[in-house]
BATI-737329 format. One line per field, with one value per residue: residue in one letter; z negated, y, x negated of N, C-alpha, C, O in turn. Coordinates in pm, 1 decimal, always signed. Layout:
BEGIN
code	[A,...]
n.up	[Z,...]
n.north	[Y,...]
n.east	[X,...]
ca.up	[Z,...]
ca.north	[Y,...]
ca.east	[X,...]
c.up	[Z,...]
c.north	[Y,...]
c.east	[X,...]
o.up	[Z,...]
o.north	[Y,...]
o.east	[X,...]
This chain:
BEGIN
code	[X,X,X,X,X,X,X,X,X,X,X,X,X,X,X,X,X,X,X,X,X,X,X,X,X,X,X,X,X,X,X,X,X,X,X,X,X,X,X,X,X,X,X,X,X,X,X,X,X,X,X,X,X,X,X,X,X,X,X,X,X,X,X,X,X,X,X,X,X,X,X,X,X,X,X,X,X,X,X,X,X,X,X,X,X,X,X,X,X,X,X,X,X,X,X,X,X,X,X,X,X,X,X,X,X,X,X,X,X,X,X,X,X,X,X,X,X,X,X,X,X,X,X,X,X,X,X,X,X,X,X,X,X,X,X,X,X,X,X,X,X,X,X,X,X,X,X,X,X,X,X,X,X,X,X,X,X,X,X,X,X,X,X,X,X,X,X]
n.up	[-9687.3,-9953.5,-10149.9,-10257.1,-10524.2,-10624.3,-10802.6,-10920.2,-11075.7,-11310.7,-11499.5,-11689.5,-11821.0,-12046.3,-12009.2,-11770.4,-11755.4,-11937.4,-11796.8,-11547.3,-11631.1,-11729.0,-11495.6,-11343.4,-11506.4,-11478.1,-11203.8,-11093.2,-10921.4,-10846.6,-10612.0,-10306.4,-10354.1,-10398.0,-10592.0,-10597.8,-10699.8,-10711.7,-10762.6,-10867.6,-10843.1,-11095.6,-11387.9,-11595.5,-11698.2,-11543.6,-11274.4,-11276.1,-11454.2,-11312.9,-11092.4,-11223.3,-11303.9,-11056.7,-10988.9,-11117.0,-11025.1,-10744.6,-10613.1,-10659.8,-10533.5,-10490.8,-10448.0,-10393.0,-10457.3,-10388.7,-10528.3,-10757.2,-10638.6,-10700.3,-10810.5,-10616.9,-10379.1,-10433.1,-10427.9,-10166.2,-9913.3,-9616.6,-9452.4,-9547.0,-9582.9,-9829.4,-10105.8,-10045.2,-9768.6,-9740.4,-9749.4,-9599.6,-9450.5,-9265.4,-9381.9,-9456.3,-9445.8,-9261.9,-9454.4,-9549.9,-9662.8,-9964.3,-10239.5,-10554.7,-10464.5,-10545.2,-10749.3,-10628.8,-10457.7,-10440.3,-10351.0,-10112.5,-9965.2,-9935.8,-9788.0,-9549.9,-9457.3,-9581.5,-9825.2,-10171.9,-10451.6,-10786.1,-11042.7,-11351.0,-11584.2,-11806.1,-12056.2,-12276.1,-12562.2,-12521.4,-12597.6,-12573.4,-12483.1,-12347.8,-12251.6,-11939.5,-11884.2,-11968.4,-12116.0,-12052.9,-11838.3,-11632.8,-11603.8,-11459.5,-11205.2,-11133.7,-11112.1,-10897.2,-10697.8,-10694.0,-10592.9,-10337.9,-10238.9,-10243.7,-10046.1,-9828.1,-9812.6,-9752.5,-9497.9,-9360.8,-9317.6,-9090.4,-8830.2,-8796.1,-8518.8,-8239.7,-7950.2,-7673.4,-7424.6,-7107.1,-7064.9]
n.north	[+14004.7,+13973.2,+13785.7,+13469.3,+13316.3,+13000.3,+12787.6,+12483.3,+12305.2,+12088.8,+12000.4,+12215.7,+12415.7,+12591.1,+12718.9,+12863.0,+13138.4,+13285.5,+13250.0,+13368.2,+13635.1,+13677.7,+13648.2,+13858.6,+14079.4,+14061.6,+14106.7,+14311.8,+14614.8,+14582.8,+14435.3,+14322.4,+14076.6,+13750.2,+13525.0,+13187.8,+12943.2,+12598.5,+12374.2,+12059.8,+11851.3,+11876.8,+11767.3,+11898.4,+12226.0,+12386.5,+12481.0,+12642.3,+12841.3,+12957.1,+13060.1,+13251.8,+13422.0,+13513.9,+13703.3,+13936.1,+13982.2,+14044.7,+13948.5,+13682.2,+13362.0,+13063.7,+12724.9,+12393.1,+12048.5,+11770.0,+11538.8,+11407.6,+11447.2,+11468.9,+11648.9,+11720.3,+11707.1,+11900.0,+12124.8,+12122.9,+12067.6,+11944.8,+11895.8,+12058.6,+12310.0,+12396.3,+12519.3,+12532.1,+12553.3,+12775.3,+12994.2,+13293.9,+13344.5,+13367.2,+13219.9,+12968.7,+12629.4,+12328.4,+12063.7,+11732.6,+11519.5,+11366.4,+11172.6,+11325.3,+11515.5,+11777.5,+11799.8,+11802.2,+12014.3,+12237.3,+12103.9,+11992.3,+12219.0,+12339.4,+12139.2,+12166.2,+12395.0,+12627.7,+12896.1,+12890.1,+13054.6,+13115.4,+13220.5,+13369.0,+13260.0,+13298.4,+13089.0,+12906.7,+12753.2,+12508.7,+12602.0,+12533.4,+12260.2,+11941.7,+11812.8,+11660.1,+11521.4,+11296.1,+11089.7,+10813.0,+10806.2,+10937.1,+10885.6,+10644.9,+10677.9,+10913.2,+10833.5,+10652.5,+10827.0,+11008.1,+10849.4,+10813.0,+11077.4,+11124.2,+10942.5,+11056.2,+11303.9,+11222.8,+11119.1,+11346.9,+11492.3,+11662.3,+11531.7,+11573.9,+11737.7,+11721.4,+11855.6,+11664.6,+11638.6,+11542.2,+11466.0]
n.east	[-11737.7,-11949.0,-12005.6,-11896.1,-11754.2,-11733.2,-11529.2,-11485.5,-11221.4,-11060.8,-10796.1,-10830.8,-10685.7,-10694.0,-10933.3,-10955.3,-10868.4,-11047.0,-11290.5,-11238.8,-11215.5,-11475.4,-11628.7,-11522.7,-11598.2,-11874.4,-11919.7,-11760.7,-11762.9,-12025.0,-12066.0,-11906.7,-11676.3,-11524.2,-11327.2,-11297.5,-11098.6,-11089.8,-10859.2,-10876.9,-10667.0,-10534.6,-10357.2,-10250.1,-10141.9,-10311.3,-10299.0,-10065.3,-10142.7,-10354.3,-10214.8,-10062.8,-10272.3,-10356.3,-10166.9,-10244.9,-10498.3,-10639.5,-10863.8,-10879.6,-10857.1,-10674.3,-10701.3,-10580.0,-10614.5,-10414.7,-10454.9,-10699.8,-11022.1,-11285.8,-11581.1,-11779.3,-11633.8,-11444.1,-11604.0,-11692.9,-11494.6,-11443.3,-11213.4,-11008.0,-11104.9,-11195.1,-11390.7,-11739.7,-11714.5,-11562.0,-11724.0,-11774.5,-12008.7,-12313.5,-12505.3,-12427.6,-12502.3,-12483.4,-12455.7,-12553.6,-12295.6,-12200.4,-12075.8,-12106.1,-12285.5,-12311.2,-12492.4,-12733.7,-12756.9,-12947.4,-13185.9,-13094.1,-13023.7,-13274.6,-13400.3,-13263.7,-13373.1,-13302.6,-13305.6,-13352.0,-13241.5,-13283.4,-13072.1,-13036.1,-12797.8,-12513.9,-12508.8,-12303.0,-12150.2,-11889.7,-11564.9,-11303.2,-11092.5,-11218.2,-11534.7,-11598.3,-11816.2,-12071.8,-12328.7,-12294.9,-12109.5,-12237.2,-12514.2,-12602.2,-12487.4,-12614.5,-12884.8,-12875.8,-12782.7,-12996.1,-13203.6,-13099.4,-13106.4,-13380.5,-13460.4,-13328.0,-13457.7,-13719.3,-13681.6,-13624.8,-13849.5,-14043.6,-14244.2,-14599.4,-14714.2,-14919.4,-15059.3,-15152.6,-15392.0,-15511.1,-15858.9]
ca.up	[-9821.4,-9988.9,-10241.2,-10294.4,-10643.6,-10613.1,-10934.1,-10920.2,-11207.4,-11326.0,-11635.7,-11766.1,-11837.3,-12148.3,-11975.1,-11645.2,-11776.4,-11988.0,-11694.8,-11450.8,-11692.3,-11735.7,-11358.7,-11307.1,-11580.4,-11426.5,-11062.8,-11050.6,-10894.2,-10805.5,-10475.5,-10256.5,-10391.4,-10423.0,-10681.8,-10540.2,-10787.1,-10643.6,-10861.6,-10817.7,-10884.0,-11239.1,-11433.5,-11699.8,-11634.5,-11485.2,-11152.5,-11313.3,-11515.0,-11204.8,-11015.7,-11306.1,-11298.0,-10923.2,-10984.1,-11166.6,-10979.7,-10600.7,-10563.3,-10694.0,-10441.3,-10554.5,-10358.9,-10475.5,-10404.6,-10439.1,-10622.4,-10794.9,-10536.5,-10753.3,-10808.0,-10489.1,-10279.8,-10464.9,-10383.9,-10019.8,-9854.3,-9475.3,-9389.1,-9592.9,-9590.6,-9968.0,-10158.1,-9968.0,-9633.5,-9741.8,-9744.2,-9470.7,-9429.1,-9174.2,-9461.6,-9482.4,-9367.9,-9261.3,-9541.2,-9556.0,-9772.8,-10035.1,-10372.1,-10652.6,-10397.6,-10609.9,-10836.3,-10548.3,-10358.5,-10411.8,-10268.8,-9979.0,-9895.8,-9897.0,-9681.3,-9427.2,-9419.4,-9652.6,-9940.8,-10298.6,-10547.9,-10917.9,-11112.7,-11489.6,-11615.0,-11946.1,-12108.8,-12408.3,-12595.6,-12485.1,-12712.1,-12544.6,-12401.9,-12363.2,-12136.2,-11863.8,-11857.0,-12079.8,-12078.1,-11993.8,-11711.1,-11533.7,-11591.7,-11352.2,-11076.9,-11104.4,-11067.7,-10761.6,-10608.7,-10682.8,-10498.0,-10205.1,-10197.7,-10214.0,-9914.7,-9729.9,-9797.1,-9681.5,-9357.0,-9297.2,-9292.6,-8949.9,-8809.9,-8745.6,-8373.8,-8173.3,-7805.1,-7617.8,-7282.2,-7050.2,-7064.7]
ca.north	[+13947.8,+13946.4,+13674.7,+13385.8,+13236.8,+12882.8,+12726.0,+12363.0,+12277.5,+11981.9,+11997.8,+12318.6,+12524.0,+12688.5,+12779.1,+12939.0,+13283.8,+13345.9,+13251.4,+13472.4,+13763.4,+13687.1,+13671.1,+13995.7,+14171.4,+14054.2,+14143.6,+14428.8,+14735.3,+14549.7,+14384.6,+14275.2,+13935.3,+13680.3,+13411.3,+13080.4,+12827.7,+12478.8,+12286.4,+11923.8,+11759.9,+11884.1,+11716.3,+11989.1,+12346.6,+12467.3,+12547.3,+12747.6,+12952.6,+13023.6,+13138.3,+13368.9,+13510.9,+13573.9,+13819.3,+14054.2,+13985.0,+14020.2,+13880.6,+13540.0,+13268.0,+12934.0,+12611.7,+12277.7,+11912.6,+11700.9,+11437.5,+11427.6,+11401.2,+11479.8,+11782.2,+11749.2,+11732.5,+12029.6,+12228.2,+12121.5,+11980.2,+11982.9,+11889.2,+12160.6,+12440.5,+12436.0,+12531.3,+12592.9,+12583.9,+12906.2,+13101.9,+13362.3,+13395.8,+13291.5,+13142.5,+12832.7,+12526.5,+12200.1,+11974.0,+11597.5,+11512.9,+11239.7,+11194.1,+11381.4,+11597.8,+11907.7,+11799.5,+11810.1,+12120.9,+12310.9,+12022.6,+11976.8,+12347.5,+12354.7,+12041.8,+12219.6,+12516.2,+12743.3,+12947.0,+12874.3,+13158.1,+13087.7,+13338.3,+13336.5,+13267.3,+13304.1,+12959.6,+12914.3,+12625.8,+12492.1,+12631.8,+12481.0,+12138.5,+11842.7,+11793.6,+11536.6,+11467.7,+11233.2,+11005.1,+10685.5,+10816.7,+11010.7,+10843.5,+10548.5,+10741.1,+11011.4,+10763.8,+10602.3,+10943.1,+11063.1,+10763.2,+10845.9,+11207.7,+11107.6,+10876.8,+11154.6,+11404.9,+11161.9,+11106.3,+11477.4,+11556.1,+11665.3,+11479.4,+11668.8,+11719.4,+11788.2,+11838.5,+11582.2,+11668.1,+11459.2,+11532.6]
ca.east	[-11746.9,-12088.1,-12022.8,-11782.1,-11781.4,-11647.7,-11516.7,-11401.5,-11165.0,-10961.5,-10742.8,-10902.8,-10588.9,-10735.4,-11062.1,-10959.2,-10857.5,-11171.2,-11395.4,-11202.9,-11252.1,-11621.3,-11677.1,-11483.0,-11683.9,-12011.5,-11934.5,-11682.7,-11840.9,-12163.0,-12067.2,-11777.4,-11674.7,-11398.5,-11338.5,-11217.1,-11079.9,-11041.1,-10796.6,-10896.8,-10561.0,-10506.6,-10227.6,-10201.6,-10088.7,-10418.8,-10252.1,-9970.7,-10218.4,-10427.2,-10117.7,-10035.6,-10388.7,-10360.9,-10076.9,-10314.3,-10637.0,-10630.6,-10983.8,-10870.7,-10792.3,-10654.4,-10679.3,-10546.3,-10608.8,-10296.0,-10503.0,-10839.4,-11117.4,-11421.1,-11640.6,-11845.0,-11530.3,-11384.1,-11697.2,-11703.9,-11394.2,-11440.8,-11082.1,-10914.9,-11168.8,-11218.5,-11525.1,-11847.6,-11670.3,-11498.7,-11821.4,-11767.2,-12142.9,-12397.8,-12599.6,-12379.9,-12570.7,-12414.8,-12530.1,-12496.4,-12199.6,-12184.7,-12022.2,-12200.6,-12386.4,-12326.0,-12610.9,-12855.1,-12744.4,-13071.5,-13276.6,-13036.0,-13034.8,-13416.7,-13424.0,-13204.9,-13443.9,-13249.3,-13378.2,-13281.3,-13276.5,-13226.6,-13022.7,-13005.9,-12654.8,-12478.2,-12464.9,-12242.1,-12085.6,-11748.7,-11478.9,-11170.2,-11090.2,-11324.6,-11621.6,-11575.9,-11948.7,-12140.0,-12441.3,-12255.4,-12038.7,-12315.9,-12653.0,-12629.6,-12453.5,-12719.7,-13005.9,-12850.3,-12778.2,-13130.2,-13274.9,-13047.5,-13156.5,-13523.5,-13465.8,-13285.3,-13562.2,-13833.7,-13643.4,-13609.0,-13978.5,-14080.4,-14379.8,-14697.6,-14723.5,-15032.5,-15052.2,-15259.3,-15413.5,-15618.4,-15990.0]
c.up	[-9848.8,-10067.4,-10261.8,-10413.6,-10640.9,-10746.3,-10922.8,-11061.6,-11199.9,-11473.5,-11729.0,-11792.9,-11935.3,-12111.4,-11852.9,-11667.5,-11832.9,-11882.3,-11586.7,-11505.3,-11695.8,-11597.9,-11316.6,-11377.2,-11523.8,-11287.1,-11020.5,-11037.2,-10847.6,-10660.6,-10434.4,-10280.4,-10395.4,-10518.7,-10627.7,-10639.2,-10702.2,-10751.7,-10805.0,-10876.8,-11032.7,-11270.9,-11550.6,-11630.4,-11584.5,-11365.2,-11186.3,-11374.3,-11409.7,-11121.8,-11093.0,-11301.7,-11163.7,-10915.9,-11029.3,-11116.3,-10832.3,-10544.7,-10588.1,-10587.3,-10512.4,-10447.2,-10445.4,-10396.3,-10467.3,-10541.3,-10651.1,-10690.2,-10584.9,-10729.7,-10675.3,-10380.9,-10306.6,-10419.1,-10231.5,-9963.5,-9708.1,-9414.5,-9427.6,-9601.5,-9732.2,-9993.0,-10065.2,-9826.1,-9626.8,-9724.6,-9607.4,-9435.4,-9330.8,-9250.3,-9483.0,-9389.8,-9371.0,-9339.3,-9533.0,-9677.0,-9832.8,-10174.0,-10466.0,-10589.8,-10468.1,-10698.6,-10758.9,-10444.5,-10336.0,-10322.6,-10126.9,-9899.0,-9849.8,-9783.0,-9547.1,-9384.5,-9488.2,-9769.6,-10064.7,-10395.3,-10679.0,-10985.0,-11253.6,-11515.0,-11766.0,-11991.1,-12247.7,-12437.2,-12551.2,-12610.2,-12694.2,-12461.3,-12431.9,-12236.5,-12069.5,-11831.6,-11983.1,-12027.5,-12001.1,-11859.1,-11604.7,-11507.1,-11470.6,-11215.5,-11035.9,-11051.8,-10926.3,-10661.9,-10588.4,-10585.9,-10355.4,-10153.5,-10164.9,-10076.5,-9805.5,-9705.5,-9725.9,-9532.7,-9285.5,-9268.6,-9144.0,-8933.6,-8764.3,-8598.6,-8323.6,-8026.4,-7759.2,-7469.7,-7229.5,-7046.4,-6927.6]
c.north	[+13915.5,+13817.4,+13601.3,+13302.2,+13121.7,+12808.6,+12603.1,+12335.7,+12159.4,+11978.3,+12091.8,+12439.1,+12630.4,+12764.0,+12869.7,+13090.2,+13344.7,+13351.6,+13354.3,+13609.4,+13782.3,+13714.9,+13813.8,+14097.4,+14175.5,+14114.1,+14271.9,+14551.0,+14708.0,+14503.1,+14349.0,+14124.4,+13881.3,+13566.7,+13305.8,+12965.0,+12714.4,+12384.2,+12145.3,+11827.4,+11761.0,+11831.5,+11798.4,+12115.2,+12442.6,+12545.8,+12663.7,+12868.2,+13029.0,+13110.7,+13264.6,+13469.6,+13581.6,+13700.9,+13947.1,+14069.7,+13944.4,+13945.6,+13730.0,+13463.6,+13134.0,+12830.9,+12489.3,+12149.1,+11845.1,+11593.7,+11465.8,+11366.4,+11408.1,+11617.3,+11815.1,+11780.6,+11865.7,+12143.9,+12236.9,+12020.2,+12017.7,+11986.8,+12002.9,+12298.8,+12486.1,+12462.8,+12597.1,+12626.9,+12719.9,+13019.5,+13168.2,+13423.5,+13307.7,+13199.8,+12998.5,+12735.0,+12399.8,+12101.3,+11835.2,+11589.9,+11373.0,+11272.4,+11238.3,+11472.3,+11731.5,+11914.1,+11824.3,+11921.7,+12199.2,+12231.8,+12009.2,+12105.7,+12369.6,+12260.9,+12094.5,+12351.3,+12641.8,+12783.6,+12930.8,+12979.3,+13123.7,+13218.9,+13295.2,+13354.7,+13264.3,+13167.4,+12979.1,+12782.1,+12625.4,+12516.6,+12578.6,+12354.6,+12046.1,+11832.8,+11660.6,+11467.3,+11410.1,+11143.2,+10881.5,+10699.6,+10891.2,+10952.9,+10753.9,+10606.6,+10840.5,+10944.9,+10710.6,+10717.6,+11003.5,+10980.9,+10792.4,+10978.6,+11199.9,+11043.2,+10977.3,+11259.0,+11348.4,+11152.7,+11240.6,+11546.5,+11549.5,+11611.5,+11590.5,+11636.1,+11791.5,+11757.8,+11758.7,+11611.2,+11576.4,+11537.2,+11552.3]
c.east	[-11893.7,-12104.6,-11891.0,-11825.1,-11682.1,-11648.8,-11426.6,-11350.6,-11069.1,-10922.9,-10820.4,-10813.7,-10636.3,-10862.3,-11059.8,-10954.4,-10986.0,-11281.5,-11365.3,-11244.7,-11403.8,-11681.3,-11645.1,-11573.3,-11825.2,-12025.1,-11863.6,-11771.8,-11982.7,-12171.6,-11924.1,-11775.0,-11532.6,-11428.1,-11243.1,-11213.9,-11025.7,-10991.8,-10798.8,-10793.8,-10530.1,-10367.1,-10174.8,-10149.1,-10197.2,-10368.2,-10158.2,-10043.3,-10297.5,-10333.2,-10080.4,-10149.4,-10398.1,-10277.2,-10146.4,-10456.4,-10641.5,-10751.4,-10980.0,-10793.8,-10783.5,-10624.3,-10655.1,-10554.2,-10487.7,-10333.7,-10649.4,-10931.5,-11261.3,-11480.5,-11706.9,-11743.2,-11462.2,-11473.8,-11701.1,-11605.5,-11377.4,-11301.2,-10989.9,-10976.6,-11196.6,-11366.0,-11624.7,-11806.8,-11601.8,-11597.7,-11816.2,-11902.4,-12217.5,-12492.5,-12556.1,-12450.9,-12487.2,-12501.1,-12470.9,-12405.3,-12197.6,-12132.9,-12134.5,-12305.6,-12409.4,-12449.2,-12739.5,-12850.8,-12873.5,-13168.5,-13223.5,-13044.3,-13178.6,-13451.5,-13375.4,-13269.9,-13394.6,-13336.5,-13290.7,-13332.6,-13207.8,-13189.3,-12986.7,-12856.4,-12634.4,-12426.1,-12406.8,-12173.4,-11939.5,-11665.3,-11337.4,-11182.8,-11206.2,-11406.9,-11589.6,-11707.7,-12010.0,-12250.4,-12394.9,-12186.4,-12117.8,-12454.8,-12676.5,-12597.0,-12560.9,-12846.0,-12990.4,-12849.7,-12916.2,-13215.4,-13228.9,-13098.4,-13305.1,-13540.9,-13432.6,-13393.6,-13685.2,-13804.1,-13642.0,-13741.0,-14010.5,-14221.7,-14472.9,-14718.9,-14846.5,-15022.7,-15174.2,-15268.1,-15523.2,-15749.4,-16041.9]
o.up	[-9774.8,-10053.6,-10281.6,-10405.2,-10653.6,-10797.0,-10916.5,-11157.3,-11097.5,-11560.6,-11834.2,-11788.2,-11908.8,-12175.9,-11832.8,-11603.6,-11781.4,-11878.5,-11538.7,-11432.7,-11668.4,-11584.9,-11260.5,-11313.8,-11521.7,-11253.9,-10921.7,-11128.7,-10812.1,-10593.2,-10517.1,-10232.0,-10396.1,-10525.7,-10613.4,-10660.0,-10629.5,-10822.9,-10706.7,-10950.2,-11090.3,-11193.4,-11600.4,-11512.3,-11583.0,-11355.9,-11129.6,-11347.8,-11415.9,-11085.1,-11034.3,-11296.4,-11156.7,-10844.9,-10984.1,-11159.4,-10799.4,-10438.0,-10542.0,-10555.3,-10585.6,-10366.1,-10558.2,-10282.9,-10586.5,-10630.0,-10577.4,-10657.4,-10517.0,-10642.0,-10625.7,-10299.9,-10212.8,-10376.1,-10175.1,-9966.3,-9677.0,-9332.1,-9349.7,-9625.5,-9753.9,-9910.9,-10012.0,-9768.5,-9517.8,-9688.5,-9507.8,-9395.4,-9315.6,-9190.7,-9523.0,-9268.9,-9473.3,-9293.0,-9511.4,-9781.7,-9760.5,-10220.7,-10454.3,-10654.6,-10452.6,-10720.6,-10816.3,-10352.6,-10220.7,-10229.3,-10031.1,-9778.5,-9737.2,-9691.2,-9443.6,-9286.7,-9456.3,-9807.2,-10060.9,-10417.8,-10682.1,-10983.6,-11273.2,-11471.8,-11842.5,-11965.9,-12326.7,-12344.8,-12544.8,-12715.8,-12789.3,-12378.4,-12526.5,-12126.1,-12135.9,-11760.5,-12090.9,-11906.6,-11895.8,-11773.0,-11493.4,-11397.4,-11387.4,-11120.0,-10918.1,-10957.4,-10844.8,-10554.4,-10477.7,-10506.1,-10263.1,-10035.3,-10069.0,-9998.9,-9702.9,-9591.4,-9647.2,-9450.2,-9163.4,-9201.5,-9081.8,-9014.1,-8702.3,-8560.9,-8359.6,-7984.9,-7803.1,-7397.9,-7301.8,-7027.0,-6910.0]
o.north	[+13838.8,+13747.9,+13663.8,+13226.0,+13142.5,+12771.3,+12616.7,+12342.1,+12134.1,+11955.9,+12050.3,+12552.8,+12749.5,+12863.4,+12946.7,+13163.3,+13446.9,+13447.9,+13421.3,+13690.1,+13891.5,+13795.4,+13882.7,+14192.0,+14281.1,+14167.5,+14334.2,+14586.2,+14801.6,+14527.7,+14346.2,+14052.6,+13956.4,+13518.0,+13330.4,+12897.2,+12731.4,+12322.2,+12115.4,+11734.8,+11655.8,+11847.9,+11770.9,+12109.1,+12564.2,+12666.1,+12772.1,+12983.1,+13151.6,+13222.8,+13372.1,+13590.1,+13696.1,+13795.1,+14055.8,+14160.1,+13825.9,+13885.0,+13657.8,+13496.9,+13095.6,+12848.1,+12482.0,+12141.1,+11861.8,+11561.3,+11539.6,+11248.3,+11357.9,+11691.9,+11926.8,+11871.0,+11936.9,+12248.2,+12345.9,+11899.9,+12112.5,+12073.9,+12040.6,+12396.1,+12605.0,+12432.0,+12705.1,+12721.6,+12774.7,+13130.4,+13104.5,+13539.6,+13189.2,+13111.2,+12914.6,+12757.0,+12367.9,+12061.1,+11820.4,+11647.4,+11273.5,+11385.7,+11190.2,+11503.9,+11792.2,+12021.8,+11862.5,+11923.4,+12225.9,+12287.5,+12014.3,+12102.7,+12413.6,+12298.8,+12070.7,+12412.6,+12751.6,+12712.6,+12955.3,+12991.1,+13104.8,+13315.3,+13196.8,+13453.3,+13232.1,+13134.6,+13059.2,+12707.1,+12730.0,+12459.2,+12578.3,+12343.0,+12066.9,+11843.4,+11561.8,+11366.8,+11468.8,+11123.4,+10849.5,+10613.2,+10906.9,+10970.0,+10784.1,+10586.2,+10851.4,+10994.3,+10722.4,+10707.7,+11045.5,+11036.9,+10795.9,+10990.7,+11262.0,+11085.0,+10983.4,+11297.9,+11418.8,+11176.2,+11246.7,+11649.7,+11443.5,+11642.3,+11688.1,+11520.6,+11906.0,+11648.9,+11784.6,+11609.2,+11539.4,+11658.7,+11606.8]
o.east	[-11955.4,-12205.2,-11786.8,-11921.5,-11561.5,-11754.6,-11304.4,-11427.8,-11005.7,-11007.0,-10869.1,-10860.6,-10619.7,-10895.7,-11153.7,-11030.1,-11031.2,-11358.1,-11456.7,-11302.8,-11453.8,-11773.6,-11730.3,-11620.0,-11888.5,-12130.9,-11902.7,-11846.1,-12054.3,-12271.6,-11833.0,-11862.4,-11435.0,-11540.9,-11123.3,-11314.5,-10927.8,-11070.7,-10730.9,-10828.1,-10502.0,-10272.9,-10065.7,-10114.8,-10177.9,-10392.6,-10171.6,-10007.7,-10307.0,-10368.6,-10067.9,-10125.1,-10442.5,-10312.5,-10110.4,-10528.0,-10646.6,-10741.4,-11068.4,-10679.7,-10874.7,-10533.3,-10703.8,-10506.9,-10461.8,-10254.7,-10714.9,-10920.1,-11350.9,-11437.2,-11692.5,-11764.1,-11426.4,-11424.5,-11711.4,-11631.4,-11305.2,-11273.3,-10902.4,-10905.2,-11219.9,-11452.4,-11598.7,-11860.2,-11585.1,-11558.5,-11850.3,-11910.3,-12187.8,-12553.7,-12636.8,-12457.9,-12426.6,-12607.9,-12350.6,-12434.9,-12193.6,-12144.5,-12247.2,-12405.5,-12515.4,-12504.5,-12841.4,-12932.7,-12907.2,-13226.3,-13300.7,-13069.2,-13201.7,-13524.3,-13437.6,-13227.2,-13440.3,-13429.8,-13170.1,-13453.1,-13086.2,-13265.7,-12915.4,-12796.7,-12725.2,-12310.2,-12456.9,-12141.9,-11874.9,-11691.8,-11259.3,-11273.0,-11282.2,-11353.4,-11558.1,-11710.4,-12000.7,-12262.8,-12450.0,-12202.9,-12067.7,-12507.8,-12762.1,-12672.0,-12594.7,-12907.7,-13081.9,-12908.9,-12949.9,-13290.6,-13310.2,-13130.5,-13350.8,-13626.9,-13500.4,-13418.5,-13748.5,-13892.5,-13656.4,-13743.3,-14004.5,-14309.5,-14430.6,-14738.9,-14873.8,-14983.0,-15286.2,-15168.2,-15615.7,-15750.2,-16150.8]
């Protein structure tokens, strides 16, 4: 498997099919890939729609949390093998795990010695459902998390070492 596209979702029933189609259109014939949807405890019919999509798209894998655990956990769930732990590649690095870590993955990957490559993506306005992100529910958590990541990155710097020999 060259590529695993991991898509965490919660209560996004109207959005799963269009995104599956968009991913398929972008990747089919270009590489060996899989699409892994991690349903983070949806209470609408997201899971049922994903199961329906699986019947016509063998590259789609669906994993489900029994209850909402958050986006970072949906991306990387060590106990269940969800998200990033699914990557069947040697490139996976053991990253420190904390809530909201998904926002800092590039910094954490670089800290662990990995390479980060930015790829332009197709941004478009939301046409179905409601965003779960807003200024008030993300700002303070982001600032606290950013301070934590800065602390973590400072601690990870290797000291400069020089060999000392008797004269």
